[in-house]
NUFIDO-681164 format. One record per residue: residue number from 1; x, y, z of N, C-alpha, C in turn. Coordinates in nm, 2 decimals. Layout:
k = NUM; nx = X; ny = Y; nz = Z; cax = X; cay = Y; caz = Z; cx = X; cy = Y; cz = Z
...
//
This chain:
k = 1; nx = -4.85; ny = 13.62; nz = -12.92; cax = -4.93; cay = 13.72; caz = -12.88; cx = -5.06; cy = 13.68; cz = -12.84
k = 2; nx = -5.12; ny = 13.73; nz = -12.71; cax = -5.25; cay = 13.68; caz = -12.67; cx = -5.37; cy = 13.75; cz = -12.75
k = 3; nx = -5.48; ny = 13.68; nz = -12.75; cax = -5.60; cay = 13.74; caz = -12.83; cx = -5.62; cy = 13.87; cz = -12.78
k = 4; nx = -5.69; ny = 13.96; nz = -12.85; cax = -5.72; cay = 14.09; caz = -12.81; cx = -5.86; cy = 14.07; cz = -12.73
k = 5; nx = -5.88; ny = 14.11; nz = -12.60; cax = -6.02; cay = 14.08; caz = -12.54; cx = -6.12; cy = 14.18; cz = -12.58
k = 6; nx = -6.09; ny = 14.29; nz = -12.66; cax = -6.20; cay = 14.37; caz = -12.70; cx = -6.28; cy = 14.32; cz = -12.80
k = 7; nx = -6.41; ny = 14.32; nz = -12.80; cax = -6.48; cay = 14.30; caz = -12.91; cx = -6.46; cy = 14.37; cz = -13.04
k = 8; nx = -6.46; ny = 14.28; nz = -13.16; cax = -6.45; cay = 14.34; caz = -13.30; cx = -6.57; cy = 14.33; cz = -13.36
k = 9; nx = -6.59; ny = 14.41; nz = -13.46; cax = -6.71; cay = 14.40; caz = -13.55; cx = -6.67; cy = 14.32; cz = -13.67
k = 10; nx = -6.79; ny = 14.23; nz = -13.71; cax = -6.76; cay = 14.14; caz = -13.83; cx = -6.89; cy = 14.15; cz = -13.90
k = 11; nx = -6.89; ny = 14.14; nz = -14.03; cax = -6.98; cay = 14.14; caz = -14.13; cx = -7.01; cy = 13.99; cz = -14.19
k = 12; nx = -7.11; ny = 13.94; nz = -14.20; cax = -7.14; cay = 13.80; caz = -14.24; cx = -7.10; cy = 13.82; cz = -14.39
k = 13; nx = -7.03; ny = 13.71; nz = -14.43; cax = -7.00; cay = 13.71; caz = -14.59; cx = -7.13; cy = 13.68; cz = -14.66
k = 14; nx = -7.14; ny = 13.74; nz = -14.78; cax = -7.25; cay = 13.71; caz = -14.87; cx = -7.24; cy = 13.57; cz = -14.92
k = 15; nx = -7.35; ny = 13.51; nz = -14.89; cax = -7.36; cay = 13.35; caz = -14.93; cx = -7.51; cy = 13.34; cz = -14.98
k = 16; nx = -7.51; ny = 13.26; nz = -15.09; cax = -7.66; cay = 13.23; caz = -15.14; cx = -7.69; cy = 13.10; cz = -15.10
k = 17; nx = -7.81; ny = 13.09; nz = -15.03; cax = -7.86; cay = 12.97; caz = -14.99; cx = -8.00; cy = 12.93; cz = -15.06
k = 18; nx = -8.04; ny = 12.81; nz = -15.07; cax = -8.18; cay = 12.77; caz = -15.11; cx = -8.26; cy = 12.76; cz = -14.99
k = 19; nx = -8.40; ny = 12.81; nz = -14.99; cax = -8.49; cay = 12.80; caz = -14.88; cx = -8.63; cy = 12.79; cz = -14.94
k = 20; nx = -8.72; ny = 12.72; nz = -14.85; cax = -8.85; cay = 12.69; caz = -14.89; cx = -8.93; cy = 12.74; cz = -14.76
k = 21; nx = -9.05; ny = 12.77; nz = -14.78; cax = -9.15; cay = 12.81; caz = -14.65; cx = -9.20; cy = 12.68; cz = -14.62
k = 22; nx = -9.19; ny = 12.64; nz = -14.50; cax = -9.24; cay = 12.51; caz = -14.44; cx = -9.41; cy = 12.51; cz = -14.44
k = 23; nx = -9.46; ny = 12.39; nz = -14.50; cax = -9.60; cay = 12.37; caz = -14.49; cx = -9.61; cy = 12.23; cz = -14.43
k = 24; nx = -9.71; ny = 12.21; nz = -14.35; cax = -9.70; cay = 12.09; caz = -14.27; cx = -9.71; cy = 11.95; cz = -14.35
k = 25; nx = -9.78; ny = 11.97; nz = -14.48; cax = -9.79; cay = 11.86; caz = -14.57; cx = -9.66; cy = 11.82; cz = -14.65
k = 26; nx = -9.57; ny = 11.92; nz = -14.65; cax = -9.46; cay = 11.90; caz = -14.74; cx = -9.37; cy = 11.78; cz = -14.70
k = 27; nx = -9.29; ny = 11.72; nz = -14.79; cax = -9.17; cay = 11.62; caz = -14.76; cx = -9.07; cy = 11.67; cz = -14.87
k = 28; nx = -8.95; ny = 11.62; nz = -14.85; cax = -8.85; cay = 11.66; caz = -14.93; cx = -8.78; cy = 11.79; cz = -14.88
k = 29; nx = -8.68; ny = 11.83; nz = -14.95; cax = -8.61; cay = 11.94; caz = -14.91; cx = -8.57; cy = 11.94; cz = -14.76
k = 30; nx = -8.51; ny = 11.84; nz = -14.70; cax = -8.48; cay = 11.83; caz = -14.57; cx = -8.58; cy = 11.79; cz = -14.46
k = 31; nx = -8.71; ny = 11.77; nz = -14.51; cax = -8.82; cay = 11.74; caz = -14.43; cx = -8.84; cy = 11.58; cz = -14.43
k = 32; nx = -8.83; ny = 11.52; nz = -14.32; cax = -8.85; cay = 11.38; caz = -14.32; cx = -8.96; cy = 11.34; cz = -14.22
k = 33; nx = -9.03; ny = 11.23; nz = -14.26; cax = -9.15; cay = 11.18; caz = -14.18; cx = -9.11; cy = 11.04; cz = -14.12
k = 34; nx = -8.98; ny = 11.01; nz = -14.11; cax = -8.94; cay = 10.87; caz = -14.07; cx = -9.00; cy = 10.84; cz = -13.94
k = 35; nx = -9.02; ny = 10.72; nz = -13.90; cax = -9.07; cay = 10.67; caz = -13.78; cx = -8.96; cy = 10.62; cz = -13.68
k = 36; nx = -8.83; ny = 10.65; nz = -13.72; cax = -8.72; cay = 10.59; caz = -13.63; cx = -8.68; cy = 10.70; cz = -13.52
k = 37; nx = -8.77; ny = 10.79; nz = -13.50; cax = -8.72; cay = 10.87; caz = -13.39; cx = -8.86; cy = 10.91; cz = -13.30
k = 38; nx = -8.84; ny = 10.98; nz = -13.20; cax = -8.96; cay = 10.99; caz = -13.11; cx = -9.07; cy = 11.07; cz = -13.18
k = 39; nx = -9.04; ny = 11.13; nz = -13.29; cax = -9.12; cay = 11.21; caz = -13.36; cx = -9.25; cy = 11.14; cz = -13.41
k = 40; nx = -9.24; ny = 11.01; nz = -13.44; cax = -9.34; cay = 10.92; caz = -13.47; cx = -9.41; cy = 10.96; cz = -13.59
k = 41; nx = -9.34; ny = 10.99; nz = -13.71; cax = -9.39; cay = 11.03; caz = -13.84; cx = -9.42; cy = 11.16; cz = -13.85
k = 42; nx = -9.39; ny = 11.25; nz = -13.74; cax = -9.42; cay = 11.39; caz = -13.76; cx = -9.32; cy = 11.45; cz = -13.85
k = 43; nx = -9.33; ny = 11.56; nz = -13.91; cax = -9.23; cay = 11.63; caz = -14.00; cx = -9.12; cy = 11.67; cz = -13.91
k = 44; nx = -9.00; ny = 11.64; nz = -13.95; cax = -8.89; cay = 11.71; caz = -13.88; cx = -8.77; cy = 11.71; cz = -13.96
k = 45; nx = -8.65; ny = 11.76; nz = -13.92; cax = -8.54; cay = 11.78; caz = -14.00; cx = -8.42; cy = 11.72; cz = -13.92
k = 46; nx = -8.34; ny = 11.64; nz = -14.00; cax = -8.20; cay = 11.60; caz = -13.94; cx = -8.11; cy = 11.69; cz = -13.95
k = 47; nx = -8.08; ny = 11.77; nz = -13.83; cax = -7.97; cay = 11.89; caz = -13.84; cx = -7.84; cy = 11.84; cz = -13.79
k = 48; nx = -7.76; ny = 11.92; nz = -13.79; cax = -7.63; cay = 11.91; caz = -13.73; cx = -7.64; cy = 11.89; cz = -13.57
k = 49; nx = -7.73; ny = 11.94; nz = -13.52; cax = -7.76; cay = 11.96; caz = -13.38; cx = -7.87; cy = 11.85; cz = -13.33
k = 50; nx = -7.91; ny = 11.76; nz = -13.42; cax = -8.01; cay = 11.67; caz = -13.39; cx = -8.14; cy = 11.68; cz = -13.46
k = 51; nx = -8.25; ny = 11.62; nz = -13.41; cax = -8.38; cay = 11.64; caz = -13.49; cx = -8.45; cy = 11.77; cz = -13.45
k = 52; nx = -8.50; ny = 11.84; nz = -13.53; cax = -8.56; cay = 11.96; caz = -13.51; cx = -8.71; cy = 11.96; cz = -13.59
k = 53; nx = -8.81; ny = 12.01; nz = -13.52; cax = -8.94; cay = 12.01; caz = -13.58; cx = -8.98; cy = 12.16; cz = -13.62
k = 54; nx = -8.99; ny = 12.19; nz = -13.75; cax = -9.03; cay = 12.31; caz = -13.78; cx = -9.18; cy = 12.35; cz = -13.76
k = 55; nx = -9.21; ny = 12.48; nz = -13.75; cax = -9.36; cay = 12.51; caz = -13.73; cx = -9.39; cy = 12.57; cz = -13.87
k = 56; nx = -9.53; ny = 12.57; nz = -13.89; cax = -9.57; cay = 12.63; caz = -14.03; cx = -9.52; cy = 12.77; cz = -14.04
k = 57; nx = -9.47; ny = 12.81; nz = -14.16; cax = -9.42; cay = 12.93; caz = -14.18; cx = -9.28; cy = 12.95; cz = -14.16
k = 58; nx = -9.21; ny = 12.86; nz = -14.09; cax = -9.07; cay = 12.87; caz = -14.09; cx = -9.01; cy = 12.84; cz = -14.22
k = 59; nx = -8.89; ny = 12.90; nz = -14.24; cax = -8.81; cay = 12.87; caz = -14.36; cx = -8.72; cy = 12.75; cz = -14.33
k = 60; nx = -8.70; ny = 12.67; nz = -14.42; cax = -8.63; cay = 12.55; caz = -14.44; cx = -8.50; cy = 12.59; cz = -14.53
k = 61; nx = -8.38; ny = 12.60; nz = -14.47; cax = -8.28; cay = 12.66; caz = -14.53; cx = -8.17; cy = 12.53; cz = -14.56
k = 62; nx = -8.10; ny = 12.53; nz = -14.68; cax = -8.00; cay = 12.44; caz = -14.70; cx = -7.88; cy = 12.51; cz = -14.71
k = 63; nx = -7.79; ny = 12.48; nz = -14.59; cax = -7.67; cay = 12.57; caz = -14.58; cx = -7.56; cy = 12.54; cz = -14.67
k = 64; nx = -7.46; ny = 12.61; nz = -14.66; cax = -7.34; cay = 12.60; caz = -14.76; cx = -7.27; cy = 12.46; cz = -14.75
k = 65; nx = -7.30; ny = 12.39; nz = -14.66; cax = -7.23; cay = 12.24; caz = -14.67; cx = -7.34; cy = 12.13; cz = -14.69
k = 66; nx = -7.47; ny = 12.18; nz = -14.74; cax = -7.57; cay = 12.09; caz = -14.77; cx = -7.66; cy = 12.06; cz = -14.66
k = 67; nx = -7.63; ny = 12.12; nz = -14.54; cax = -7.71; cay = 12.08; caz = -14.42; cx = -7.84; cy = 12.15; cz = -14.42
k = 68; nx = -7.95; ny = 12.10; nz = -14.34; cax = -8.07; cay = 12.17; caz = -14.35; cx = -8.09; cy = 12.21; cz = -14.20
k = 69; nx = -8.17; ny = 12.32; nz = -14.19; cax = -8.19; cay = 12.39; caz = -14.07; cx = -8.32; cy = 12.48; cz = -14.08
k = 70; nx = -8.41; ny = 12.48; nz = -13.97; cax = -8.51; cay = 12.58; caz = -13.98; cx = -8.49; cy = 12.71; cz = -13.94
k = 71; nx = -8.56; ny = 12.82; nz = -13.99; cax = -8.53; cay = 12.95; caz = -13.95; cx = -8.66; cy = 13.03; cz = -13.94
k = 72; nx = -8.68; ny = 13.10; nz = -13.83; cax = -8.80; cay = 13.16; caz = -13.79; cx = -8.81; cy = 13.28; cz = -13.91
k = 73; nx = -8.94; ny = 13.30; nz = -13.93; cax = -8.96; cay = 13.41; caz = -14.05; cx = -8.89; cy = 13.55; cz = -14.01
k = 74; nx = -8.91; ny = 13.60; nz = -13.88; cax = -8.84; cay = 13.73; caz = -13.87; cx = -8.71; cy = 13.72; cz = -13.87
k = 75; nx = -8.63; ny = 13.61; nz = -13.82; cax = -8.49; cay = 13.62; caz = -13.84; cx = -8.44; cy = 13.60; cz = -13.99
k = 76; nx = -8.53; ny = 13.52; nz = -14.08; cax = -8.49; cay = 13.50; caz = -14.21; cx = -8.51; cy = 13.63; cz = -14.28
k = 77; nx = -8.61; ny = 13.71; nz = -14.25; cax = -8.64; cay = 13.84; caz = -14.32; cx = -8.52; cy = 13.94; cz = -14.29
k = 78; nx = -8.47; ny = 13.94; nz = -14.16; cax = -8.36; cay = 14.02; caz = -14.13; cx = -8.23; cy = 13.99; cz = -14.18
k = 79; nx = -8.22; ny = 13.87; nz = -14.23; cax = -8.08; cay = 13.80; caz = -14.28; cx = -8.07; cy = 13.78; cz = -14.41
k = 80; nx = -8.17; ny = 13.76; nz = -14.48; cax = -8.18; cay = 13.72; caz = -14.62; cx = -8.26; cy = 13.80; cz = -14.72
k = 81; nx = -8.21; ny = 13.83; nz = -14.84; cax = -8.29; cay = 13.88; caz = -14.94; cx = -8.30; cy = 13.80; cz = -15.06
k = 82; nx = -8.39; ny = 13.82; nz = -15.16; cax = -8.40; cay = 13.73; caz = -15.27; cx = -8.27; cy = 13.76; cz = -15.36
k = 83; nx = -8.21; ny = 13.65; nz = -15.42; cax = -8.08; cay = 13.67; caz = -15.50; cx = -8.12; cy = 13.65; cz = -15.65
k = 84; nx = -8.24; ny = 13.62; nz = -15.68; cax = -8.27; cay = 13.61; caz = -15.83; cx = -8.39; cy = 13.68; cz = -15.86
//
């Protein structure tokens, strides 16, 4: 049977993630300052898509498979709520 071409609606499964608000001086929780990339010691995150540099105020999220990625504050607020 061929796939139905009509769009369907889906709801994101409830998942609890860990996240911190990025501050330029922080290290750890996915933030690296290694010199082996063109970032030259600037804070960045090794993501599944490559190296990304968060901006101050972004949320750094640890995903369900342990991966890290940045998230803009407005997207974070629309997607997540406190779990504890």
